[in-house]
C-alpha positions in Angstrom: -9.1 -13.8 3.6 -11.1 -11.3 5.6 -11.0 -7.8 4.0 -10.1 -4.7 6.0 -13.7 -3.4 5.6 -15.0 -6.5 7.5 -12.6 -6.4 10.4 -14.3 -5.7 13.7 -14.0 -2.1 14.9 -11.6 -0.7 16.1 -9.1 -3.1 14.5 -9.0 -1.2 11.2 -8.1 2.0 13.1 -5.4 0.2 15.2 -3.8 -1.4 12.1 -3.8 2.0 10.3 -2.2 3.8 13.3 0.4 1.1 13.8 1.3 1.2 10.1 1.6 5.0 10.2 3.8 4.9 13.3 6.1 2.3 11.7 6.3 4.3 8.5 7.0 7.6 10.3 9.7 6.1 12.5 11.4 4.3 9.6 11.4 7.4 7.2 13.0 9.6 9.8 16.2 7.8 9.2 16.3 8.9 5.6 14.4 12.1 5.4 13.0 15.1 7.4 10.3 14.8 10.0 7.9 16.9 7.8 8.3 14.5 4.9 7.9 11.5 7.2 4.7 13.1 8.6 3.4 13.7 5.1 3.9 10.0 4.1 2.4 8.7 7.4 -0.6 11.0 7.1 -1.1 10.0 3.4 -1.2 6.4 4.6 -3.9 7.0 7.2 -5.9 9.1 4.8 -6.0 6.3 2.4 -6.7 3.8 5.1 -9.7 5.9 6.2 -11.5 4.8 3.0 -12.3 1.5 4.8 -14.0 3.1 7.7 -17.7 2.2 7.7 -19.0 5.6 8.8 -17.9 9.2 8.5 -16.8 9.4 12.2 -14.7 6.2 11.8 -13.0 7.5 8.7 -12.2 10.7 10.5 -10.9 8.8 13.5 -8.6 6.6 11.3 -7.2 9.6 9.5 -6.8 11.8 12.6 -5.6 9.3 15.2 -1.9 9.3 14.2 -1.3 13.0 13.8 -3.2 13.7 17.1 -1.1 11.1 19.0 2.1 12.5 17.5 1.1 16.0 18.6 0.2 15.0 22.1 3.4 13.0 22.5 5.7 15.5 21.0 7.9 12.8 19.4 9.3 15.0 16.7 10.0 18.7 16.2 7.6 19.6 13.5 6.7 23.2 12.5 3.2 24.4 13.3 2.2 24.7 9.6 2.9 21.0 9.0 -0.2 20.1 11.1 -2.3 21.3 8.2 -1.0 18.2 6.3 -3.6 15.8 7.7 -6.4 18.2 6.8 -5.0 18.6 3.3 -4.8 14.8 2.8 -8.5 14.4 3.9 -9.6 17.1 1.5 -7.8 15.4 -1.3 -9.5 12.1 -0.6 -12.9 13.7 0.3 -13.3 17.0 -1.6 -15.7 19.4 -0.1 -18.1 19.4 -3.1 -18.3 15.6 -2.9 -19.5 15.6 0.7 -23.1 15.8 -0.4 -22.8 12.5 -2.2 -22.4 9.0 -0.7 -19.3 8.1 1.3 -17.2 5.3 -0.1 -19.6 2.4 -0.5 -17.7 -0.5 -2.2 -19.9 -2.6 -4.5 -19.6 -6.4 -3.8 -17.9 -7.9 -6.8 -20.7 -10.5 -7.4 -23.5 -8.0 -6.9 -24.2 -7.4 -10.6 -23.6 -10.9 -12.0 -27.2 -11.4 -12.9 -27.6 -7.9 -14.3 -26.9 -8.9 -17.9 -29.9 -11.3 -17.8 -32.2 -8.4 -17.1 -30.4 -5.7 -19.2 -28.6 -7.4 -22.1 -26.1 -5.1 -23.8 -24.5 -5.3 -27.2 -20.7 -5.7 -27.4 -19.0 -2.3 -27.1 -22.0 -0.7 -25.3 -20.9 2.2 -23.1 -21.4 1.7 -19.4 -20.7 4.4 -16.8 -20.0 3.9 -13.1 -21.0 7.4 -11.7 -19.0 8.1 -8.6 -16.7 5.1 -9.1 -14.6 5.5 -6.0 -11.9 2.8 -5.8 -13.4 0.9 -8.7 -15.4 -1.9 -7.0 -18.4 -1.0 -9.1 -16.4 -1.2 -12.3 -15.0 -4.6 -11.3 -18.6 -5.9 -10.7 -19.8 -4.4 -14.0 -16.9 -6.1 -15.8 -18.1 -9.5 -14.5 -21.5 -8.8 -15.9 -20.4 -7.1 -19.2 -16.9 -8.2 -20.2 -17.4 -6.9 -23.7 -18.7 -3.5 -22.7 -16.8 -0.2 -22.9 -16.6 0.6 -19.1 -16.1 4.1 -17.9 -15.9 5.7 -14.5 -16.1 9.3 -13.2 -14.8 10.3 -9.7 -14.2 13.7 -8.2 -11.5 12.8 -5.7 -8.2 12.7 -7.6 -6.6 10.1 -5.2 -9.5 7.8 -5.6 -9.6 8.4 -9.4 -5.9 7.5 -9.6 -6.3 4.3 -7.5 -9.3 3.3 -9.5 -7.4 3.7 -12.8 -4.6 1.6 -11.4 -7.1 -1.2 -10.3 -9.1 -1.0 -13.5 -6.7 -0.3 -16.4 -9.2 -1.7 -18.9 -11.7 1.0 -18.0 -11.6 4.7 -18.9 -11.6 6.5 -15.6 -11.6 10.3 -15.5 -11.8 12.9 -12.7 -15.0 14.9 -12.8 -18.3 15.6 -11.1 -20.8 12.9 -11.8 -23.6 15.4 -11.7 -22.0 17.6 -14.4 -20.9 14.7 -16.6 -23.2 14.0 -19.6 -25.0 10.6 -19.3 -26.4 10.9 -22.8 -24.0 8.5 -24.5 -24.4 5.6 -22.2 -26.6 2.5 -22.5 -26.3 1.9 -18.8 -25.4 4.2 -15.8 -24.7 2.5 -12.5 -24.5 4.1 -9.1 -24.3 3.3 -5.5 -25.2 6.5 -3.8 -27.6 7.2 -0.9 -31.4 7.6 -0.7 -31.3 11.4 -0.8 -29.5 11.4 -4.2 -31.8 9.1 -6.0 -34.5 11.6 -7.1 -31.8 13.8 -8.5 -30.1 10.9 -10.3 -33.5 9.8 -11.9 -34.2 13.4 -13.1 -30.7 13.6 -14.7 -31.1 10.2 -16.3 -34.5 11.0 -17.7 -33.2 14.4 -19.0 -30.1 13.0 -20.7 -30.2 9.3 -21.4 -31.7 7.9 -24.6 -35.0 5.9 -24.6 -34.3 2.3 -23.7 -31.1 3.1 -21.7 -31.0 2.0 -18.1 -30.2 3.6 -14.7 -29.1 0.9 -12.2 -28.8 1.5 -8.5 -27.6 -0.8 -5.8 -29.6 -0.8 -2.6 -31.5 2.6 -3.0 -34.6 3.0 -5.1 -35.9 6.1 -6.9 -38.8 7.4 -4.7 -42.2 7.1 -6.3 -41.0 5.4 -9.5 -41.7 1.8 -10.4 -38.5 -0.1 -11.5 -38.5 -2.2 -14.6 -36.9 -5.0 -12.6 -35.2 -5.9 -9.3 -32.4 -8.2 -8.4 -32.5 -9.6 -4.9 -29.1 -10.1 -3.3 -28.0 -11.9 -0.2 -28.2 -9.7 2.9 -31.5 -8.1 1.7 -29.8 -5.8 -0.8 -31.6 -5.0 -4.0 -30.4 -3.9 -7.4 -33.0 -1.5 -8.9 -33.3 -1.3 -12.7 -35.0 1.7 -14.4 -35.3 1.8 -18.1 -35.7 5.2 -19.7 -39.1 5.6 -21.3 -39.8 6.9 -24.9 -42.1 9.5 -23.4 -43.2 10.8 -20.1 -46.5 8.8 -20.4 -44.6 5.6 -20.3 -43.0 6.4 -16.9 -44.4 4.8 -13.7 -46.1 7.0 -11.1 -43.8 9.7 -9.8 
């Protein structure tokens, strides 16, 4: 079955808007227009997670309330139009905008990781910026006996991730403030601009021999211990923490 993320644009937006309209019209039979608006906007805010770019996510989230305002379908107080903005800020908090948008990890992307980075049963593994939990699902396929944990700043994403991954410890927090020192492996799927910062944090906090693993984006100027080539030209980059700075590759 084709996932929402792979549907051709603008079909994801059209489906989200149609679902929001149906929900809004149905709820008006049982509740007030403001509560119906709240529920419909929550739906489009969550649906925006599957937009491939920032502008598509904003369009999915904003399309329904804008259309409702232009059409004047319901008598809604002016303050209620802050609801869509509030929903977006819940899903995409301001201090998380500097990090990557929601990039789901393919579930089979890390299957070969255990061959390059074997871990003992009960080893602690962190998905830094776990989003909806796709990275945790992929890590579980690679390390079914590991103690998997995730950290995510957006509380709706954290809640949905915890529901999808009840076997993992998922907490709300800033991945850059969380201590990486107790983990044998930290996984992230960020963006190129974040990788130097992630490497510096890993080297400062993680124990010698622990690994930083990044999907698609490499640490600039640092030689990885290993690479995993995936279909579609994606790469999993593996960096093992050295015992001393002299053991690190050129940086």
